[in-house]
Steps between C-alpha positions, in 0.01 A plus 500: 500500500129462473306345789391201289863431407607520862221262610626242245859530610648247743803601702775518230819299497781577562409705800831671583341847512171399668438627852245303699405819680369647174258218423126528551367223735149364537444362845203263521432403857162490683668571833561873548770445758696263269458735208638782704804290599559429133473867409739600778743228399499629147557851626804376700689461176361813341192370312227762513272402217257243638135424455314299760182296466332252721287351219622259226240624253614858551859382450403356157338834404815690614731271306286577195500880554824587676872484419606234751848347498471238779217341699529397871214257568383354828369150484177601685283746312147608454317360201768241420826381655852598383544178302179566303602865446837393372336251259276779377791738447696235308220360293216755516360656185556874482802498742741752344819339652469135593879495558493758776714394797296355786622443856264298720503575873350245737522367854418155358846378416453127492655326200169434315395872536828627356491250212136598426598868484805419284281298263250789471783711351654711775853630475577488868353386832541696819408354840324715761631640721773655284755770529539793257837343400334167402242687295772702325695181430190338329448817294871526414510136393196539283648800322869418473483120467204458269392161385350429154129522474338169406159453328360149474156345521556414859712789622549875443768677702873532565710189453458295817860375492705716732849360444643339192713227657563338161492129443632237731882448525602176352324220317399308816265782604325535162160346452 
């Protein structure tokens, strides 16, 4: 498959034969220590194909020039924060794959911060500190339990509804 075709390709569904260890990950984190922890956590389940950058602008260039399958973004970055970078990936002109899976990693886990990240278009949110198992679980969920991708004037990203609980049971609960 040509590089341009790969860059346009989101992770395909169904994913029965996809191995998370074979994906190519872009780690965007300004903190070298945190970036190393992410790389080592990926290596714990066999992933060996990672690219690290500390700079959001370089991340944008890499996404335009490299075959990346998933992005792990820290909230705190050089040049712009992780929310702004996510917005750029989802809505930016010239981005080859606006549907690329994005996992945001942050030590700021208050409700408003998580909702802001979700509304920017991330697939998953991972709180620092984290274990390799929790990172793997987020990656596994993103790949094997994909959500439809939504494009509206106000939002671009995976469907924000996690569970389809259906409608209320009984007439008295309907509004």
